[in-house]
C-alpha angles and dihedrals in degrees: 000000000000112000098160092117093057108086100182110089096210092048092049091050091050092051093048094049092049091049092048091050092050094049117102116259116263118246115258120242112265115249093241093057118092116246096235097038093116095050121109107258121229113223107186129349134193114242113271096023126125115250098220 
């Protein structure tokens, strides 16, 4: 939802919350799907580097 035009912070928050409440619920992950299946995979990494 684009709320760039609304300058008042409280008003913007109210609009966003209402929109979020009205949105359809997201589908839950199926039990046979791995938890991290959507994560970017790291192939090879130099020693001492962060993974993500």
